[in-house]
N, C-alpha and C positions, 0 to 999 in steps of 0.2 A: 538509261541508255538502251537503245534498241539493239537487238542481237544482229540486225542487218547493218552492214556498212553503208556509208553515204553513197558509195559507188553503186551498191545494189539498189538502194532506194532510188537513185537517179535513173538507173536502168529500167526499173519498174515504171517509174513516172513517164519515161520516154515511150515505153511500150503502150501504156494507157493512152497517152495523148495521140500517138501515131494510130492506134487502133480506132479511137473515136473519130479521127479525121478520115482514115481510109474507109470506114464504114459509113461515112457521111452522117454521123450522129451529132457532130458539133463542129462549129467553126470558131477559131480562136483569133480575134482581132489582135491580141497580144500573146503570142505563143510563149514568150519567155515568162510572162506572168502566170499563164495557165500551168506551165511546167513547175514554177515555184510553188503555186498553190497545191498542185498534185503532190509534190514532194512533202510539203508541210502536212497534208492530210495523211499520207502514208506514214510519216514519222510519228504522228500522234496516234494512229491506229496501232502500230507495232509497239510503241511505248506503253500504251494501255494494256495491250496483250501481255507484255512482259511483266507489268505490274500485277495483273490478275494471276499470272503463272506463279509469281513469287508468293502472293497471299495464299493461294491454294496449297502450294508446297509447304508453307509454314503451318497451315492447319493440319496437314497430314503428319508433319513432324511433331506437332504438339499432342498427338494422341497418346493415351496412357501406355500403349504398347507399340513397338515399332512395326511398321508396315513396309516390307521390302519394295523399293522402287522396281517397277517392271512387272510386279506380280499382278494377277487378275484383280485382287482386292485393291491394290494401289490405283490401278486404272479406273475401277468403279468409283472409288472415293474421289479421285481427281475430277472425273466428269461431274459427279454429284456436287462437289464443292464449287466447281467452276460455274455450273448452272445457277447455284445459289448466289454467288457473287455477282454474276451478270444481272440476275433479277433484282438484287439489292441496289445496284447502281442505276437501274433504269427508272427508279422511283424519283 
């Protein structure tokens, strides 16, 4: 489940659709469908982000010694493991 509410996702989708239309970057013959697709893509994106976050936090927790969250070491490990997971999933 995404950490963003349906209301937030909807708000972002509206901003994206409105921005594309105002900048004359896209025309939507069916605005409701475009909005629904945008919401779907945003949900998928944030769900994957949450999934990656949980995997990376699990890797840090599984280390032989505890690494305090918020420490410089924790931040470095988080970025390193996140990049590794992203690379693994692109294959």
